[in-house]
C-alpha positions in Angstrom: -31.1 -20.7 7.2 -29.7 -17.5 5.7 -27.2 -17.2 8.6 -26.0 -20.7 8.0 -25.6 -20.1 4.3 -23.6 -16.9 5.0 -21.4 -18.7 7.5 -20.7 -21.4 5.0 -19.8 -18.9 2.3 -17.5 -17.0 4.6 -15.8 -20.3 5.6 -15.4 -21.3 2.0 -13.9 -17.9 1.1 -11.6 -18.1 4.1 -10.3 -21.5 2.9 -9.7 -20.2 -0.6 -7.9 -17.1 0.9 -5.7 -19.3 3.1 -4.8 -21.8 0.4 -3.9 -19.1 -2.2 -1.9 -17.2 0.4 0.0 -20.3 1.5 0.8 -21.3 -2.1 2.0 -17.8 -2.9 4.1 -17.7 0.3 5.8 -21.0 -0.6 6.3 -20.0 -4.2 8.0 -16.7 -3.4 10.0 -18.3 -0.6 12.2 -19.6 -3.4 13.2 -16.0 -4.1 14.1 -14.9 -0.6 17.3 -13.3 -1.9 15.0 -10.6 -3.5 13.7 -9.8 0.0 17.2 -9.7 1.4 18.1 -7.1 -1.1 15.3 -4.9 0.2 16.7 -5.3 3.7 19.8 -3.4 2.4 18.0 -0.9 0.3 15.5 0.2 3.0 18.1 1.1 5.7 20.3 2.9 3.1 17.3 5.0 1.9 16.5 5.8 5.5 20.1 6.8 6.3 20.1 9.1 3.3 16.8 10.7 4.6 18.3 11.0 8.1 21.3 13.0 6.9 19.3 15.1 4.5 16.7 16.1 7.1 19.3 16.6 9.8 21.0 19.1 7.6 17.8 20.8 6.5 16.6 21.3 10.1 20.0 22.8 11.2 19.1 24.6 14.4 15.4 24.9 13.6 13.0 23.3 16.0 10.2 22.6 13.6 9.5 22.4 9.9 6.2 21.7 8.2 4.7 21.2 11.6 7.1 18.4 12.6 10.2 18.5 14.8 13.3 16.5 13.8 12.7 13.4 15.9 9.1 13.2 14.6 10.4 13.6 11.0 12.9 10.7 11.6 10.2 8.5 13.0 7.9 9.5 10.1 10.4 8.2 7.5 11.1 5.1 9.5 7.4 4.4 9.5 6.9 5.0 5.8 9.8 2.7 5.0 8.4 -0.1 7.1 4.8 0.5 5.9 6.1 0.2 2.4 7.3 -3.3 3.1 3.8 -4.3 4.4 1.7 -2.8 1.6 3.9 -3.3 -1.5 1.8 -4.4 -4.4 2.3 -5.4 -8.1 -1.3 -6.2 -9.0 -1.2 -3.7 -11.9 1.8 -5.3 -13.5 0.5 -8.9 -13.0 -3.0 -8.1 -14.4 -1.5 -6.3 -17.4 0.7 -9.3 -18.2 -2.2 -11.7 -17.9 -4.4 -9.6 -20.2 -1.7 -9.0 -22.7 -0.8 -12.8 -23.0 -4.4 -13.9 -22.9 -3.8 -16.0 -19.8 -6.5 -14.0 -18.0 -9.0 -16.3 -19.6 -8.0 -19.1 -17.1 -9.0 -16.8 -14.2 -12.1 -15.5 -15.9 -13.5 -19.1 -16.0 -12.9 -19.8 -12.4 -15.6 -19.6 -9.7 -13.7 -16.8 -8.0 -12.9 -13.6 -10.0 -9.3 -12.6 -10.4 -9.4 -9.5 -8.1 -10.1 -11.6 -5.1 -7.4 -14.1 -6.2 -4.9 -11.3 -6.6 -5.7 -10.0 -3.1 -5.2 -13.4 -1.6 -1.9 -13.6 -3.5 -0.8 -10.3 -2.0 -1.6 -11.5 1.5 0.7 -14.5 1.0 3.4 -12.4 -0.6 3.4 -9.7 2.1 3.4 -12.4 4.8 6.8 -13.3 3.4 7.8 -9.7 3.3 6.8 -9.3 6.9 9.3 -11.9 7.9 12.2 -11.2 5.6 11.9 -7.4 5.0 9.8 -5.7 7.7 11.2 -7.4 10.8 14.9 -7.2 9.9 14.5 -3.5 9.0 12.6 -2.8 12.2 15.4 -4.2 14.2 18.0 -2.3 12.2 16.1 1.0 12.8 15.8 0.3 16.5 19.2 -1.1 17.4 21.5 0.5 14.8 19.9 3.9 14.1 18.4 4.1 17.6 15.0 5.3 16.4 12.0 5.0 18.6 9.7 2.9 16.4 6.9 2.4 19.0 3.6 3.5 17.5 1.5 6.1 19.4 -1.3 3.6 19.3 -0.7 0.0 18.1 -4.3 -0.9 17.4 -5.1 2.2 15.4 -1.7 2.0 13.6 -2.5 -1.6 12.7 -5.9 -0.7 11.3 -4.5 2.2 9.4 -1.8 0.1 7.8 -4.4 -2.6 6.9 -6.5 0.1 5.2 -3.4 1.3 3.4 -2.8 -2.3 2.3 -6.3 -2.4 0.7 -6.1 1.0 -0.7 -2.8 0.3 -2.5 -4.2 -2.9 -3.9 -7.5 -1.5 -5.2 -5.8 1.5 -6.7 -3.1 -0.6 -8.5 -5.6 -3.2 -9.6 -7.7 -0.4 -11.1 -4.7 0.9 -13.0 -4.0 -2.6 -14.2 -7.6 -2.8 -15.6 -6.5 -0.2 -18.2 -4.9 -3.1 -20.1 -8.4 -4.2 -21.2 -8.6 -1.0 -23.3 -5.0 -0.5 -24.4 -2.4 -3.1 -25.3 0.5 -1.6 -23.3 -0.3 0.1 -20.0 3.3 0.5 -18.9 3.1 4.3 -19.6 0.1 4.7 -17.4 1.7 2.5 -14.7 4.9 4.5 -14.8 3.1 7.9 -14.7 1.0 6.7 -11.8 4.0 5.4 -9.8 5.7 8.8 -10.2 2.6 10.8 -9.1 2.0 8.3 -6.2 5.6 8.6 -5.0 5.3 12.3 -4.8 1.8 12.8 -3.4 1.6 9.7 -1.1 4.1 11.4 1.3 6.7 8.7 0.8 9.3 11.1 -0.5 8.4 14.2 1.4 5.7 14.9 4.0 2.6 16.5 2.5 2.8 19.3 5.1 5.5 20.9 2.9 3.1 21.3 -0.1 1.0 24.5 -0.6 -2.1 24.5 1.5 -4.5 24.2 -1.5 -2.6 21.2 -2.7 -2.8 19.6 0.8 -6.6 20.1 0.7 -6.8 18.4 -2.7 -5.1 15.3 -1.2 -8.3 14.5 0.7 -10.0 13.7 -2.6 -7.1 11.7 -4.1 -6.1 8.2 -3.0 -2.4 8.9 -2.5 -2.2 10.1 1.0 -4.1 7.2 2.3 -1.4 4.8 1.1 1.6 6.2 3.1 1.2 9.7 4.7 -1.9 8.9 6.8 -0.8 5.6 8.2 2.7 7.2 9.0 1.0 10.1 10.8 -1.2 7.8 12.7 1.9 5.9 13.7 3.4 9.2 15.1 0.2 10.1 16.8 -0.3 13.5 15.2 -2.2 14.0 11.9 -2.6 17.4 10.2 -3.1 18.3 6.6 -4.6 21.3 4.8 -5.0 23.3 8.0 -7.0 20.5 9.7 -5.8 18.6 12.7 -7.6 15.3 13.2 -7.6 12.8 16.0 -6.3 9.3 15.2 -9.9 8.0 15.2 -11.1 10.7 12.8 -8.1 10.1 10.4 -8.6 6.4 10.3 -12.4 6.9 9.8 -11.7 9.1 6.7 -9.2 6.6 5.5 -11.8 3.8 5.8 -14.3 5.8 3.8 -11.7 6.5 1.1 -11.0 2.8 0.8 -14.7 2.0 0.4 -15.1 4.6 -2.3 -12.0 3.3 -4.1 -13.3 -0.3 -3.9 -16.6 0.9 -5.4 -14.8 2.7 -8.3 -12.6 -0.4 -8.8 -15.7 -2.6 -9.0 -17.3 -0.3 -11.6 -14.2 -0.3 -13.7 -13.8 -4.1 -13.4 -17.3 -4.7 -14.7 -16.7 -2.3 -17.6 -13.4 -4.1 -18.3 -15.0 -7.5 -18.4 -17.1 -6.3 -21.3 -13.9 -5.5 -23.2 -12.2 -8.9 -22.6 -11.8 -11.0 -25.8 -9.1 -13.5 -24.6 -6.8 -12.4 -27.5 -3.5 -14.3 -27.2 -5.0 -17.3 -25.3 
């Protein structure tokens, strides 16, 4: 009886997820030109990184524990992973709270965080087709970069965890809108810090050792650095060298902790909601 009820509930949630994702996919399909712009920006950013790091390495064989080919693959991986995990849940939630439109979601049988996650699945499905795949082909056939992951299953799992981590962190930032009217300052500050400490701009191996150790207790490295290093097949940080399985296991625990913290903040935020502006 309990098993049947659980299966029915999972089936119901799956139908909701598929429906919301499909609607979001169709809605954003009308703005495919936005994705096409990303296809230009991504390779240009990668090309800049390529020339910078080629000059930085000079005749040196290794920097920050990475040789030049590995560094090039690392930045190719971070660029592609960025297309798959991109998220705007914080901005969207802030807008809904500020305008009072969050009330319509608050009255629905599914709470907004799940709805936003399903939206992201649909939005990134579109990004996979119009951003990820074109850039992957550009990196392979124009830049000649080896974009084969060291382990496809583990890379897929790590990117999936990064997808969830980025969503839960951003959604938690968006929940600040229940306490303050304008959360743009918090969002901007977080984006700056995340860009630096996620490893998207510079590999974390170049930071001081103590700061590398601190990254294990912050969410940033689990968004870009860890999945990129899992892609390359060699993870090291703060003097620790972990196997792919160990790294993904730590990433999974970090996602669970972040989800728990997000749920706590969400429940506190619901007590603050007054539907002002509805």
